[in-house]
Structures are given as structure tokens and as C-alpha cells.
N, C-alpha and C positions, 0 to 999 in steps of 0.2 A: 104717290097719293096727292090729290089736289088739295087746295087750301080749304075748301068746304069740308072735305072728308077729314082733314086733320082737326078742324075746329070741332066737328061732331065727335070725333074720337076722343078728344080731350075733355069735352063736356060730359061724355059718358063715364068718365072717371076711371077708377082702378079695377073695374070689373072686366077682366080679360075675356071672359066668356061672352059678355054682352057686346064688347067691342068686336070680337071675332064674328059674332052673329050679324052685327050690323054690316061689317065689311063683306061678308059672304052674300048677304041679301042685296047688297048694292054693287055687286060685281067687283069688289076689291079683293086683292090676293093676300093681304095681310096688314099688319100694323108695325110701326117702328117700335122695337124693343129697346130697353135701357142700354143694353150692351151695344146695340147699333148706334145709338145716339152718342155714346161715349167715344166710339171709334171714329165716328164721322165728324165730331166737333173740331172746328178749326177757328182761329181768330181771323175774322173777315175784316179787311181794311178798306174795302171799296163797295159802295152801295148804289143802288138805283134810287131815284126820288119817289118811287112808288110807295104810297102810304101802307102802313101795316094795318091789317084788319083789326079793328078794336076788340072783337071777341077773342081773337087769337092772342093778342097782347095781354088781355085781362087774365086769360088762363095761365099764360107763362108767368105773369107776376104773382098769381095766386100760388102756383107751384113753388116759386122761389121763396115766398114767405113761410113755407112749410119746412124750411131747413131746420135742423136741430140747433139748439142753443144751450149754453151752460145754465143749469138750474131752471131751464125753460124760461129764461129771461125775456126772450123775444125783443131784444133791444136794437133791432135793425129796422130802419125806415127807408122807403124808396121815394126819391124825388123824380117824378116822371115828366119829361119834357117832350111834348108831341107837336105843339104849334110851331110853325116855322119861325115866328118871331122869338120864341123862347129858346129854340135850339141855336138860332143865330146869336142870341144874347150870350149863350154859354160860350160859343166860339169866340165872340168878341172879347170876352173876359179872359179866356185861357190861351187864345191864339190870335192876337190882333192882326188886322188885315195886312199891315206892313211886314209881318213875318211869314205870311203864307206863300210868298213867291217861291221859296225853296223848301216848302214843307213836303216831305216825302210821300205823304198819303192824302192827296186832295180828295179822293173818293170817300174818305172817312167823314169828311165834313158834310157829305150829302145824306148821311143816315137820318131817316125821318124821326127816329125815337132815340132819346138819350135817357138812361136811367142812372141817376147818381145814388150810390148806396151809402147810407149814413148809419153810424152806430153811436150809442149813448153809453159811455162809461158809468154815468150816474144811475142808469137803470140797473146795472150789474151791482153797484155798491148797495143800492136800496134792497135788491133781492137777497144779497148775501148778508144783509143785516137782519133779515127775518129769522124768526126762531129756529126753523129747521136748518138754517145755514150759518147762523151767527158764530158757531164754534170754530168755523174755518178761519175767522179773522179777516176774511176777504172783503167784508163790508166796511172796513175802517177807512181805506183810502185806495186809490188806483195803484199806488206803488206797492201795495201789499200783494198784488197779483204777480207771481213770477212770470207768467205769460198773460198778456192782456187778451182775455178770451173774447172781448167784444170784437176785436179784429179777426180772430179765428172764426167766430160765428158769422161775421159779415162776409168772410171769404166763402163760407159754405152757401150763403144766400146767392152770392155771385155765381158759384159753380152750378147751382140748380137752375139759375136763370139762363146760363149759357146752354145747359143741356135741354131745357124746355124750349128755347128758341130753335135749337138744332132739330128737336123732335117735331117742331111745327113747320120745318122747311125754310126757316129764316136763317140769316147770318147774324153774328154778334161779335163784338170785340171789346175786351176789357182793357182799360188803361187807367193810370193813376192821375191824380190832380197835382201831386207834389206841392210846389209852393203857391199854387193857385187856389188852394183850399179856402183861405180867408176871403178872397175876392168872390169866389162862387157862393160861399155862404152869405155874403152881404148882398149879392145880386139877386138871390132867390129867397131871402128872408129865413134862412135856416138858423135856429137858435144856437147861441154860442157854444153850448156844452156838447153839441153833436160833432163827431169826427167823420171825415169822409174816408171811405175805403177805396173808392174809385168810381169810374163811370163805365157803363156798358152801352155801347152803341148797337142799335138793333135795326134791321131792315132787310130788304131783298138783296142778295149778293149780286155784284156786278163783276165783270171780268177785271182782273187786276193782278199785278205781280205779287208774289209772296215775299215776306220779309226774309232777311238773311237767317233769322233764327229757325225758320222752317226747314232749312237745309241740314240742321243738326240732327243726327240720328237719335232716335229714342233709345234710352237705355233698356237693355233686356231685363226680363224679370229676374234672371239669375244674378244680374249685377246689382239688383236693388235689395233682394231678400237677404236677411241675416237670421238664419234659423237657430233658435235656442240661445245663441250668443253672437256677438259681433265678429 
């Protein structure tokens, strides 16, 4: 499926019949289904400098922000860097030029789009202080949460963004900021109370080697499932 077809298919939304009709009338054999995108998704660490179509990126970002969230908090924001000066600034902050000589993935630095995923614990505290959630006690402080769901929800946004880019025929790679979070926050004016989940590089895949992790065999379903009890 070419880029134009993918864009129109995404714009047509969730109406499978409408998408199928459009594909048939335009000589297409079918559309990418969710199960296909899940199986095809890989972390791409090498990109071409070809720009990402703005409409395709917009649809992928819109699909990502539709991820579920605890209490429908929607406490995840996306900082999107598309201009070369801004992506270069990101790499200057997180990987200074003097450290790039032995960097294992130089093709990653070519990605034309970087999406930094941020979450706000404060949004969750405010939501769970509202009348319908106050009895949980989770609105009192971040330490009241046995599991910090802002990071859980941010991860779901990342996953939907990875699947949406795969569905659009693009490549993507998620990676963490680690100790660079304060520097990235300062460089791009992110408010202090927001926490970084990580960054998703997006672009057109280029030939490149796979990471060592890709050689690890995926666990079988029978190894993962614990039916009725552990």
C-alpha cells in the first residue's frame, strides 16, 4: 500500500466497510489490520532523511493520544520535533558530538521526527481528588499510588504510536532519556512538573543491522500464560 493510500485509509477512520470499499474501487487488495501491525512492529534504528508526510504523522499522533488512561485523566502530552534545527538540538543535549564517534546507531540520528512523551503526575492527583475518585485516597500525593499510573498510561500512548507508525508504513524506535531528562526539559521549555516517559524516533526505515536483543527468541504463549493460578 503506497503512502497516499495509507493516508486516506487512516483518514477514513474505523469504518472497515468504507475502507474496504475505497481500496476495492482504487485497485487495492486490502488494508493493514491491527494483528498485522502488531506482528510487523520492530524497533527501527536506522532512517533515511526523507521527511514524514505531515498528514500521516498527524493521524499517527491522533491515534496515540486515544490510548486509555486511569480515570480518563489524559495526562500525557507529546512534544513533537520536526524541524532539523530542533532534532539537532535534541541530539546535542542528549548525545554531544564528541560522543558520537563510537555511537552504535548513527542512523538513529537521521530520523526526521522525534516525539518526546511526557506525563503529569499532578493531573492524576487532581483527577483522583474529584468527588467520584476521592475515596480512593490517590489524590493525596504521588506516593499514595502503589503503581504510578501516569507512566503506565504514557507507555500505552507510546505503544499506540509505535503501532500507528507501523500501520502507516513508517519505522519507529522508542528509547529512554534517563539522566538527560532535566536537560531536555530545559532545552524545550517543558514545565517542571512533567516527567518524560521517553522518545519515539519516526521516519522511513533505512537498511541497517539489528540490535543484539532482536536475536532473543520471543517467549511462547504457553510460557507466558498462567491459567486460574500461577
